[in-house]
N, C-alpha and C positions, 0 to 999 in steps of 0.2 A: 504494500500500500504506500502511495506517495502522499505526503502532506503538502498541501498547496497553501502558500502564504502570499497574501496581497502585499504590496509595498508598505501600506499603512501598518499591517500586522507585523511585518519584518522590523520596521522602525520601532514600533511599540515594544516588541519583544527585546530588541537590542538595548533599548533604554532601560527596560526593567532589569535585565541581566547585568547591566553596568551601574546599577544603583541610582539611576537618574529618574526613575518613575516614583520614587518614594516621596513622602511629604518632607521637604527640606527644612521644615521648622520644628520637627519634633526634638525633644531634649535628648541629646546624644550622651550616653554614658561611656565609661571606659570599656565595659564588655560589648556595648553596642558598636563602638569604633572598631574593636578587634574583629567582630563579626562582619562589619562592613568591608574591611580590608580582606578578610577571608573570602567574602562573596566576590570581590573584584579579582582576587588571586594575588595581586601585588600592586604596589603603587610606585611609580618611577620617581627617583630622587634626582634633582638637578639643582645646580648652584645658581643659575640665573635668577635674579631677584628684581624683576621689574615692578611688581606689586607685592607679592609674596612668593616664596619659592614654590616650585611646581607641585611637590607632594602635598603641601599645605593647601594650595588652591584646588587641587583635585578633590580633596576631602571636603573642603568648604563648599564647593559647588554642589555637593550631595547633601550637605547638612550645614545650615548656617549657624548652628550652635557649636560647631567644631572650633577648637583653638589649638595652636601648635603644642602647648604644654601637654595636651592629652596624648599626642603621639609620642612625645618625649618620655612620658610615664610608661607607656607600653614597651618602648624600646629599652629604656635604661633602668627602670625599676621593676616592673612586672615581668619583663623578659618574655612577653608573649609574641614579640616580633623580632626579626633579625634583619640585618642588611646584607645583601649579597647581589648576585648578578642574575638577571633574566636576559632580555635583549640589551639591557643597560642596568646601571646600578638601581636597586629597588629595595623597598621595604616589603618583607615577605612574612607570612604567618609562621611562627616558630613550630607549629604542628607539622609543617612541611619539611622540617630540617632533615629528616632521615632520607628524603628523596634527593635533597641537594648533595648528599654524600656521593651519589653517582655523578652529579655534575662536577664535583671537586676532582674526582678521579679523571674524568674526561678533560678537565681544564689543565691538569698536570701535563698531559700529553700535548694539548693544543697550545698552551701558553709558554711552555718551557723554551722552545726554540725561538719563538718570537721575542721573548724578553731577553734571551741571550744575544740576539742580533742587535737589540738596542744598546746593550751595555757589554760589549765584547771583553772589556777589561775589568769587570768588577761587579757581578751580580750573583752568580751561582754560588761562589764560595762563601758569600755572606749569609746564606739562609740559615744554617745551623747556628751561626754566631748570633743572628737576630733573635732566633727562638730562645737561645740561652739567656740573652739579655732580658727579653720580656719575661721569661720564667723567673729570673732572679730579681729584677727591678720593678716588675709590674707593667701596667699599660703605658704605652708611649705613642707619640705622634711622629710623623716623618720629620718635622722640624727638630726634634730631639736628636736626630742622627746627623744633622748637617754641621753643627758646631760653627766654626768661623769661616766655613767655605763660602765663596761668593754666591749671592742669591741669583738663581737662574730665572730666565723668562718663563712664564707659565706655559703649561702644555705637557701632555704625557710624553712627548718626544724629548723633553728636557728634564725628565725626572732624574734625580741623582740615584746612584746604585742602591742606597738604603731605602729610598721611597719605592723603587722598583721591587726590591725584595719584600717589603711589607705588603705591597699590592698583590704580588704573586702568592704570598703565604695566605693572604685573605681570600683571594679568588680560588685557591685550592683547599681551603678549609682548615689550615693549621691555626690561623688567627681569625678573630671575629672583631667587629666594631663594637666596642664596649659603650661608647658614647661619642658625641661630637662636641667640640669646643669651638664656638663660632660655627663654621661649617667644616672644620678640619676633623678628620677621623682620628679617634683614639683607639689603637689596636691592643687587644689582649689575647691570651690563649683562649681558644674556642671552648675548652672545658671549664673555663672560669666565667664564660658569658652565657653559654647555652645551659638551661636547667638540666641537672643530672639525669633525670628520667628520660628526657628527650635526647640528650647527648648520646645516651647509650642505645637508643633505638636503631634498628637496622631493617632493611628490606632487600630482597633479592632483585635481580635485574627484571624479571618478568613482572613482579609487583610494581616496580618503578615505572616501567613502560605503560602498564595498564592504568596506573594512577595518572600519569602525565597526559595520556590521550583522553581518558574519561573526564578528567577535571577540566581540561581545555575545552572540550566539546560542551560540557555543562555550562561554561561561562560564555561561550560564543553562540550557542543555540543552534546555528547551522554553519557548516564549514566544509572546506575541502581538506584533503590530506595535508596540503601545504599550510593552510590556516592553522591546523592543529599543531603541526611541527613548529610553526613560528610563535605560537602563543606564549609558551614558557621559554622557548629556545633551548630545550633540553634534549630533543630527539631529532634524529635524521628522518627525512621523509620516507625512506625505506622502512624504518622501524614503525612508523605510523601506518604505512600501507599493510605491513604484516599484521599489525594489531587489528586493523579493520577486517582483513580477511579471516581472522580467527574468531570473530565475534559470533555468538549463537544467533539464531533467527529471533527477531524481535528486539534485540539489544540496540540496533540502529535502524533508522528509517531513511528513505530517500525524501528529499525536500525540494520542492520547486518554489523558488523565491522570485517575485516580480521585481524588476529594476525600477529605480526612481524615474528614469527617462522613458519608460514605456517600452524599452527594447526587449530583446529575447530574455526570458526568465533563466535564472541560474539553477542548475541541478546540483545539489549538494547533499551532504549527510547531516543527519540530526540524531539525537538520542531517541530511544524508542518511544518515550512519552512526550515528544515535542509538541504534538497536536494539542494535548491537554495543557501543557505549559503555556503555549501561545494563546490559547483561549482564556487562560486565567490572568494574563498580563493586563494590568490596568492602565488607564490613561496616565500619561505623564502630567505633572503639574503645569498649569498654563503660564506660570510666571516666566520671565525672561532671566536667563543665567549666562554669566560670562564663564567660558571654559578656558582652562590653561592650554597652551599649545601642546603640552605633553600629556594631556588627558588620554586615558586608554581608549576612549571611543574614537579618537582621531588617529591612532597609531597606524592603522592599515589604510593608507590613502585610497587604494583602489576599492576596497570594501566600503569605505566612507562615501565614495562618489556614487557607486551603483546602488547603495541602500538609501542614502540621504540626498543624493544629487548635489553634494557639496564638494567642490574641488579645493583642496587645502594642502599646503606644505609649510613646514617650518623653514624659514629663510635665514636662520642664524648663521649657517655656514655658506650661504650664497653671497658672492661679492656684492657690495652695496649697489653697484651700477646695474646689476642683473636682477635685483629683487622686484617682484610685482607689487607687493604691498608694504613690506618693511621687515625690520630685524626680528621683531617678536610680536606677533599679531594674535589677538584673542578672538576666537569664534564666539558667536552669540547663538545660544539655544533658546528657543521659545516654544514651550509645549513639546511637540515631537518633530519640530523643524529647526534646521540650522538656517538662520535668516540673515546673517551678516557677520561682520568682523570689525574689530576696533584696534586702534593703536593707543594704548594707555600706559601710563607710567606714574609711579609714586614720586612726587617731588617732596622729599622728606624735609628739605630745608624750608620750603614754603608751607609744608603740612597739608598738601592737597594732592588729589588724584587728578593728574592731567589727562584730558581727552584730546588727542591731537588729530585723530582721523577716525571716521566712521563710514563704512561701506555697507549698504544693504544689498542683498541678493536681488537679481532682476525680478520684478513683479512684487516685491515686498515694499509696502507703502509705510512711510513714516507718519502714521496717524497719531492723534493726541494720546490715545490709549496706549499704543506701543511705546511712545516716547516716555510716557509716565512710568511704564513698567521698566524701561531702561534706566530712568532716573532712580527708581527704587532699588534696582540691583546695584547700581554704582554707589549708592549711599550705603548699602550693606557691605560692599567690597571695601570702601574707604574706611569704614569702622573696623573691619577685620584687619586692615593694614595699619591701623592706629593713626589715621589721618583725620584732619579737621573738616575737610570739604572736598567738593568736586569742582574742577575748573575746565570748562569747555574752551579750547583755544579757537581763535578766529579762523574761519575756513575749515573747521573740522569735518563738515559734511562733504562727502566725496561722491562722485558718480560711480556707479557699479562698473567694475572692470571685467565682469564675466561676459 
């Protein structure tokens, strides 16, 4: 049996699975935040701070009562979350740690030669020395290893050998991030960061692959083998295809998903109960929300375009003269539609949230009600960022570039 999803159903289901269909005003507790992150799977961490850092904005867009100290508590005190790597640096539920042991093993093979190439004269021999120092002295930062050496320009290509060693030991599981000071990682032995019961848990390869595929599909709703492979960035596509082929009748279903542009529907895979899950997905709140560029709903550009009809890319690494919109542009979600994008930045010296550019998608009108919803969201966002007001710059309204 094939489950057929209209485009409206596909958007509604996607938003529900990504935590964007819930009431964003309910009071969020520490356990509630832990469950929200588990439902998402992970939250990407990024250092860019135009308004608030990415991980904080991702969580705030789903619940306006979220505050950064809540995440700090789960990471640094309760230890229900840990930091490591998915497709990028991320906050991950600690209950998944046993599965990451398989990633650690794979990373030892993948990263060893790469890191050695970066530092041909001083990385590998430092690893045991670094571990011994952490074991004896306690948690440390990369700056604690530099001493009086000249400060290098930022960028992974300019890491000193000690920083490279710490990152390698973190990515391969010997070290964990105990906390952050400012935004700098403080590394400690993993057994001193991960709660003992979870640190001792293990699973075999078959269980690992089954969990990685099943949990990815649960969060995606409908997916190709490539989508499943990319979700956690834990498996090869061949491993996913083998898992799909081994599933019993009824565990998976075929799904036909209508595209936003009315083009040919996509034929994908879904979990066996997808029809019931899609039927139960409620409407997303009608309010307007600002999404961070690293929001998980935006990560797969092709999927975003055919499900939501929204063409988006992060232009941080695009040369300035080749950018279409700008360095760090925030999409706007209203109900179940992505209706536009904004260039906004916190001017902390003036204490205001600066709005420098606003583009609505073709056919989206800037009526009084919509602009009032935008004003309300920007007011929520400026309070979250600790600012006193919102300032619209002259000429901020732009013509659509689509």
